[in-house]
C-alpha positions in Angstrom: 151.1 127.9 48.2 151.4 124.2 48.9 149.3 121.6 47.2 147.4 118.9 49.0 145.3 116.2 47.3 143.5 112.9 47.8 144.7 109.9 45.9 144.1 106.2 45.7 141.0 104.2 46.7 138.6 105.8 49.2 139.9 103.6 52.0 143.4 105.3 51.8 144.2 108.1 54.2 144.8 111.4 52.3 148.4 112.2 51.9 150.1 115.6 51.6 152.8 116.0 48.9 155.1 119.0 49.6 156.9 120.7 46.8 159.2 123.6 46.9 159.5 126.5 44.4 158.1 129.9 43.4 154.4 129.1 43.0 153.9 132.2 40.8 156.6 131.6 38.3 155.8 128.7 36.0 154.1 127.8 32.8 151.3 125.5 31.6 150.7 123.2 28.6 148.2 125.6 27.3 150.7 128.5 27.4 153.5 126.5 25.8 151.2 125.4 23.0 151.3 129.0 21.8 155.1 129.1 21.9 157.3 131.7 23.6 155.5 135.1 23.6 157.2 138.1 22.1 156.7 139.9 25.4 159.3 137.6 26.9 162.1 139.5 25.1 161.3 142.9 26.4 164.4 144.4 28.2 164.7 144.4 31.9 167.3 145.9 34.3 170.8 145.4 32.9 169.7 144.3 29.4 170.9 145.8 26.1 167.9 147.3 24.4 169.1 146.8 20.8 169.9 143.1 21.6 166.5 142.7 23.2 164.8 144.2 20.2 166.7 141.9 17.8 165.7 138.8 19.9 162.1 139.9 19.9 162.1 140.2 16.1 163.8 136.8 15.8 161.2 135.2 18.1 158.3 136.7 16.2 159.6 135.6 12.9 160.1 132.0 14.1 156.6 132.1 15.6 154.9 133.2 12.4 156.7 130.5 10.4 155.9 127.7 12.8 152.4 128.4 14.0 150.6 126.6 11.1 152.8 123.5 11.4 152.2 122.8 15.1 148.9 121.0 14.5 150.4 118.6 11.9 151.9 116.1 14.3 151.7 114.9 17.9 154.7 116.2 19.8 156.9 113.9 21.8 156.0 116.0 24.9 152.4 114.7 24.8 153.6 111.1 25.0 156.1 112.0 27.7 153.5 113.7 29.8 151.3 110.6 29.7 154.3 108.4 30.8 155.1 110.7 33.7 151.5 111.0 34.8 151.0 107.3 34.8 154.2 106.7 36.8 153.3 109.4 39.4 149.7 108.1 39.7 150.9 104.6 40.4 153.4 105.9 42.9 150.7 108.0 44.6 148.5 105.0 45.0 151.2 102.7 46.4 151.2 101.9 50.1 153.1 104.0 52.6 152.0 102.1 55.7 155.5 101.7 57.1 159.1 102.9 56.9 160.0 100.2 54.4 157.2 101.2 52.1 158.0 104.9 52.3 161.7 104.1 51.5 160.5 102.3 48.3 158.3 105.2 47.3 161.1 107.7 47.8 163.4 105.6 45.6 160.7 105.4 42.9 160.1 109.1 43.1 163.7 109.8 42.6 163.6 107.5 39.5 160.7 109.5 38.1 162.5 112.8 38.6 165.6 111.4 36.9 163.8 109.8 34.0 164.4 111.1 30.5 160.7 111.9 30.0 160.5 114.0 33.2 163.8 115.7 32.6 162.9 116.7 29.1 159.4 118.0 30.2 160.9 120.1 32.9 163.7 121.5 30.7 161.2 122.6 28.1 159.0 124.3 30.7 162.0 125.9 32.4 163.4 127.1 29.1 160.0 128.8 28.3 160.1 130.7 31.5 163.8 131.5 31.1 163.1 133.6 28.0 161.5 136.3 30.2 164.7 136.8 32.3 167.3 135.8 29.7 170.5 138.0 29.8 169.9 140.0 26.6 173.5 141.0 25.8 175.3 140.9 22.5 177.6 138.0 21.9 177.3 134.2 22.5 174.3 134.6 24.9 172.3 136.0 21.9 173.2 133.0 19.8 172.2 130.6 22.6 168.9 132.5 23.4 165.8 130.3 23.4 163.7 132.1 20.9 160.9 130.1 19.3 163.1 128.6 16.6 165.4 126.9 19.0 162.8 126.3 21.8 160.5 124.4 19.4 163.3 122.2 18.1 164.2 121.2 21.7 160.5 120.8 22.6 160.0 118.4 19.8 163.2 116.4 20.4 164.9 117.7 17.3 168.5 117.9 18.4 170.3 118.8 21.6 170.5 122.1 23.3 173.8 124.0 23.1 175.9 123.8 26.2 175.6 127.5 27.0 171.8 127.2 26.6 171.6 124.3 29.0 173.8 126.1 31.5 171.9 129.4 31.4 168.5 127.7 31.7 169.8 125.8 34.7 171.2 128.9 36.3 168.0 130.9 35.8 165.9 128.0 37.1 168.0 127.8 40.3 167.8 131.6 40.7 164.0 132.1 40.1 162.9 128.6 41.3 160.4 128.0 38.4 157.5 125.9 39.5 155.3 124.1 37.0 152.1 122.8 38.7 151.3 120.4 36.0 154.7 118.7 36.4 154.8 118.7 40.1 151.3 117.2 40.4 150.6 115.5 37.1 148.2 113.0 38.6 146.1 115.9 40.1 145.7 117.8 36.8 145.0 114.6 34.9 141.7 114.7 37.0 141.1 118.4 36.4 142.9 120.1 39.3 142.8 120.2 43.1 139.7 119.7 45.2 140.8 122.3 47.7 143.3 125.2 47.4 144.1 127.0 50.7 146.4 129.9 51.2 147.5 132.9 53.2 149.8 134.5 50.7 152.2 137.4 51.2 150.5 140.8 51.3 153.5 142.7 49.8 153.9 144.8 46.7 156.2 143.3 44.1 158.9 145.9 44.6 162.7 146.0 45.2 163.2 147.9 48.5 166.6 149.5 48.7 166.2 150.3 52.4 165.6 146.6 53.2 168.5 145.4 51.0 171.0 147.7 52.6 169.7 147.6 56.2 172.3 145.1 57.4 175.0 145.5 54.7 175.2 149.4 54.7 172.9 151.0 57.3 174.1 154.4 56.2 172.6 153.9 52.8 169.4 152.4 54.2 169.0 155.3 56.5 169.8 158.1 54.0 167.9 161.3 54.5 166.4 161.3 51.0 166.1 159.0 48.0 168.4 161.3 46.1 171.1 161.0 48.7 170.6 157.2 48.8 171.1 157.0 45.0 174.4 158.9 45.2 175.7 156.5 47.8 174.6 153.5 45.8 176.4 154.9 42.7 179.6 155.3 44.7 179.5 151.6 45.5 180.6 150.8 41.9 184.1 152.0 42.8 184.1 151.8 46.6 182.6 148.3 46.9 182.1 146.6 43.5 181.0 143.2 45.0 178.1 144.8 46.9 177.2 146.9 43.9 177.0 143.8 41.7 174.9 142.1 44.4 172.6 145.1 44.4 172.2 145.2 40.6 171.5 141.4 40.7 168.7 141.8 43.3 167.3 144.7 41.3 167.3 142.6 38.1 165.7 139.6 39.8 162.7 141.6 41.0 162.5 143.4 37.6 162.5 139.9 35.9 159.6 138.7 38.1 157.7 141.9 37.3 158.3 141.3 33.6 156.9 137.8 33.8 153.8 138.7 35.7 153.1 142.0 33.8 153.4 140.4 30.4 149.7 139.5 30.5 150.5 135.9 29.6 150.1 134.0 32.9 148.3 136.8 34.8 146.1 138.7 32.4 143.8 140.1 35.1 146.0 140.8 38.1 149.4 141.4 36.5 148.6 145.1 35.9 149.3 148.4 37.6 151.2 148.2 40.9 151.3 144.5 41.2 150.6 143.0 44.7 151.5 139.4 45.5 148.2 138.6 47.1 146.3 139.4 43.9 148.6 137.2 41.8 148.1 134.3 44.2 144.3 134.8 44.0 144.4 134.6 40.2 146.8 131.6 40.3 144.6 129.7 42.7 141.7 129.9 40.3 143.7 128.0 37.7 144.5 125.2 40.1 141.1 124.1 41.3 138.9 121.5 39.7 135.3 122.2 38.7 134.0 120.6 41.8 136.7 122.2 44.0 137.0 125.2 46.3 139.6 128.0 46.8 139.9 129.6 50.3 142.4 132.4 50.9 143.0 135.1 53.5 143.7 138.3 51.6 143.6 142.1 52.2 140.0 143.4 51.7 141.2 145.4 48.7 140.8 142.2 46.6 137.1 143.1 46.3 137.2 146.9 46.7 140.4 148.3 45.1 140.5 149.7 41.7 143.6 147.7 40.9 141.8 144.4 41.5 138.4 145.3 40.1 138.9 143.2 37.0 139.5 140.1 39.1 136.4 140.7 41.2 134.3 141.5 38.2 135.5 138.3 36.5 134.8 135.9 39.4 131.4 137.6 39.9 130.3 137.4 36.2 131.5 133.8 35.8 129.7 132.8 39.0 132.8 131.7 40.8 132.5 133.8 44.0 131.1 131.8 46.9 131.6 134.3 49.7 133.7 137.1 51.0 133.9 137.8 54.8 135.7 141.0 55.7 137.4 141.6 59.1 138.8 144.6 60.9 141.8 143.7 63.0 140.7 145.9 65.9 140.5 143.0 68.3 143.8 141.5 67.2 142.8 138.4 65.2 146.3 138.6 63.8 148.5 139.8 66.5 151.4 140.8 64.2 149.2 142.8 61.9 148.3 146.5 62.6 144.9 146.9 64.4 143.6 149.1 61.6 144.2 146.7 58.8 141.3 145.1 57.0 141.5 141.6 55.5 139.0 139.0 54.3 138.3 135.3 53.6 137.8 134.8 49.9 136.1 131.6 48.8 135.8 130.7 45.1 134.3 127.7 43.4 135.6 125.9 40.3 132.0 125.8 39.0 128.7 127.1 40.3 125.1 127.3 39.2 124.3 130.3 36.9 121.9 131.8 39.5 124.1 131.3 42.5 124.4 134.2 45.0 127.5 135.0 47.0 127.5 135.6 50.8 129.1 138.7 52.4 129.9 140.0 55.8 131.8 143.3 56.3 133.4 145.0 59.3 133.5 141.8 61.4 135.9 142.0 64.3 135.6 138.4 65.5 134.9 135.0 63.9 131.5 134.5 65.5 130.2 137.6 63.7 130.0 135.5 60.6 127.0 133.7 62.2 125.2 136.9 62.9 122.2 136.9 60.5 121.9 140.7 60.8 125.4 141.2 59.5 125.3 138.5 56.8 123.7 139.2 53.4 123.8 137.8 49.8 124.3 139.4 46.5 123.9 138.0 43.0 126.0 139.1 40.0 123.0 141.1 38.8 122.8 142.9 42.2 126.4 143.9 42.1 126.1 145.2 38.5 123.0 147.2 39.7 124.8 148.7 42.7 128.3 149.4 41.2 127.9 149.4 37.4 130.8 151.8 36.8 133.5 150.8 39.2 132.7 147.0 39.1 133.9 146.7 42.7 132.1 145.1 45.6 129.3 147.2 47.3 130.0 147.3 51.0 127.2 147.2 53.7 127.3 146.9 57.4 124.0 144.9 57.6 121.5 142.8 55.7 119.0 145.7 56.1 121.4 148.2 54.5 122.0 145.9 51.5 118.2 145.3 51.1 117.4 149.0 51.3 120.2 149.9 48.8 119.0 147.3 46.3 115.4 148.6 46.6 116.5 152.2 46.0 118.8 151.4 43.1 116.1 149.4 41.3 113.9 152.6 41.4 116.6 155.2 40.9 119.6 153.9 38.9 123.1 155.2 39.1 123.3 158.6 37.3 125.9 157.4 34.8 123.6 154.5 33.8 120.3 156.5 33.8 120.4 157.4 30.1 121.3 161.0 30.6 124.0 162.3 28.3 126.4 163.9 30.8 129.7 165.7 30.4 131.8 166.3 33.4 134.2 169.2 33.3 135.7 171.9 35.4 133.8 175.2 35.2 136.1 177.7 37.0 139.4 177.8 38.8 140.2 180.6 41.3 143.7 181.0 39.8 143.2 180.5 36.1 139.9 182.4 36.0 140.6 185.1 38.6 139.8 187.8 36.1 136.2 186.7 36.0 135.5 187.0 39.8 133.7 189.9 41.5 136.0 192.5 42.9 133.8 195.6 43.3 130.1 196.3 44.2 127.9 196.3 41.2 130.3 194.4 39.1 128.7 191.9 36.8 131.4 189.3 37.3 131.0 186.1 39.4 131.4 186.0 43.2 134.0 183.5 44.5 132.7 181.3 47.3 135.4 179.1 48.8 134.9 175.8 50.5 135.9 177.2 53.8 132.7 179.2 53.9 130.6 176.1 54.2 130.1 173.4 56.8 127.9 170.3 57.3 124.3 171.5 57.5 125.3 175.2 57.3 125.8 177.0 54.0 126.6 180.3 55.8 129.1 179.0 58.2 131.8 181.7 57.5 132.1 184.8 55.5 134.8 187.3 54.3 135.5 190.3 56.5 135.5 192.4 53.3 139.0 193.7 53.7 141.5 190.8 53.7 141.0 187.2 52.7 140.3 186.5 56.4 137.1 184.5 57.0 134.8 185.1 59.9 133.0 182.1 61.5 129.6 181.9 63.1 131.2 182.3 66.5 132.2 185.9 65.6 128.9 186.8 63.9 125.8 188.0 65.7 123.6 185.0 66.1 120.6 187.1 65.2 121.9 187.6 61.7 121.8 183.9 61.0 118.1 183.9 61.7 117.5 186.4 59.0 116.9 184.7 55.6 118.4 187.7 53.8 121.8 187.2 55.5 124.3 185.8 52.9 127.9 184.9 52.8 130.2 187.7 51.6 132.5 186.4 48.8 136.3 186.7 48.7 137.5 189.9 47.2 140.6 189.2 45.2 143.2 192.1 45.2 145.0 193.0 42.0 148.3 192.6 43.7 147.5 189.3 45.4 148.8 185.9 44.4 146.5 183.4 42.8 143.9 181.9 45.1 145.2 178.4 44.7 143.1 175.5 43.3 139.8 176.3 45.1 137.0 175.9 42.7 134.6 178.8 42.1 
């Protein structure tokens, strides 16, 4: 996710500032004001659990003792932030009309990045993030760990960081490429954020894939017949190829560290849950970057509005009136040539701030861009409409046309969803063909219950098949006399369980 912004007087041509880093891994002034969270010290791959637990207790104790004191003075970081913001704002407004002017700006930018104010700001932010992936091992790394006691001292300019602390923070920053938006674009956030945030983020799950890791290095491991076989081959690497084994464990830890950061609930309280997908994290991150007058536009899988794992995000943007539109596409006509033709994606547009009564525009099942202009396909829904149509799942209702949406709203206003109708309902399983087999009819005249399996029914035909009375074989309509189906008295013969037969599976009675 790259950031672009306007700067300087209106007469200036907009300039694009490019920054490099992991756009998902970083902190904010608001988060740092609360100190390092205890969740940062949960163990990840390769950590010692006892050491992690001790560091977590140390962090919590320091946090409790310091929380009431944080409001008693203005921290040096506040003054430093103002100094850096002013310098970057002045640089951003300077002329870049020719090569000489650009060279001067480049030199000034290097001076800002090397200034004591900026270096201290960045170290404090990097140190905050490093806590989540700190090597939690007994020994000197435990003493150098940045729990709240040490981190707050360094934040407030009270002393110098130990050499091992500095080195470890630097190594982790290089490995994870922490990216702090408020430091990379201080002049933008001084004005409330970006006017426009655009993105087509990765659509991958946040997983470490062993097949991909070993595909070139050890194809035999990547192509192992089963996961169990692959695990055995990987375990053998510890003695057969220690260097590759260490590299494997390092890659596993890195992904686990990223997961620990996003799942902590600190930076991504809505989308950092369940099986985390990168596109959902980028969607949540983009919301925090846009100004009140700004807009977010992203190309994302359609699941962002319909999946259970992202329903909290969709519910939040709807209830807070941030959703402007969602236009859903099927890739049948190859809008994206490298994406499978059955894949569904959409264009999500959010606003920094909208009127309380604003409706959102929707189009679903489009296969080409000009379908967005088709008034029959396009419809609008308010937050109240969505709550009416999907009050339980909180996901987006999906319609093929404006008429379908209007008809559904009219029906739901007259006949609410059963779960919301006021009825006191309890859903439970009544019978199971295996667990309750003793209750089923097995002889004429028996008072027990007949067992009708799903294979006896079909669309529009409740007598589609029947038991032949001897075995568990079913007889379909094609084998029955057509005349019998015209007789109302004709019924389906239930299955007759035999005492020596195995359970009938999970078919419900």
